[in-house]
N, C-alpha and C positions, 0 to 999 in steps of 0.2 A: 544734416544727414541724420536719418533715423537709425536708431540702434535696433538690433534684432535680439530679442530675448529668447533664450532656449530653456525649456524646462529641464530641471535636474533629472538625471536618469539614475535609478536605483539599480546598481549592478550586483546587488547582494544575491545570496543563494535562492534558488527557486524551491518552492515547497508545493508538492502536488499531493492532494488527499483524495483517495478513491475508496468507496465502500463496495465490497463484494459479498455474496452469500455463499456459504460453504455448507454442504450436506454432511451429516453424520457425526458432528461433534456433540458429545454428551457430558463431558467432564473436564476438570481442570487439566488433566494430562492431554486431552485432545487439543485444548486451547494452547498449551505449551508447545506441542508438536507443530501445530500450524504456525505459531509465532516464531519458533526456531527456524523453520524452513523459509518462511517469508523474509525473516531478518537477514538471511544469507543471500538474498537477491541484491545484486549491485544497485546501489542508490537508495535502498530502503532505510529510512531513519526511524520509523516507528510502526508498531502493529498493535491494534486494539481489537480483541475478540469479545463478542457478546454471545455467550452460549445460548441464551434463551431464544434468540432470533436467528442465530447462525451468521450474523453480520460480522464481517472482518474489515476494519478500516485500516488502510495502509497509507502511510505518509512516506513520500520519497522525494529525492532531490531531482528527479526526472520523471517523465512519463514512462510508465511500465507497460509492456505489451500484455495482452490477455494471456498469451502463451506462456510468458514468464511466470505470471501469477498462478496459472493453472498447473504448470509443471511443479512449482513449489508446493502447492496444496496437495497434488497427487503424491508427491514424494513423502508427505506427512501421512498419507493414507486416507485422504478425504477427496471430495469432489466439489469443484467449483460449479455453481449453478448458473445456467443461462449461457 
C-alpha cells in the first residue's frame, strides 16, 4: 500500500503589506498624524511613511479595504491618491 504524503501547512499569522500614496504630507507632524490614524485601523501592525514621495506602506494581519485606509488618511487631514 502506498502512503500519502501531505505537505506541512503553516497556520501562522498572515502579513499583508500594501503601499499607498498620500497627498499633502510635508513634515514629521504630517507623518505622525497619518501613522497614528492608520495604526488605529483594526489589523494594522506597522506603518512606514516616506515624506519625499508620499508613499505610505501599511503592514497588516488582514487585507484592508481601500475605504478603511482612505477614511484613516482623511481623518488625519490628508488625501489618499488614486
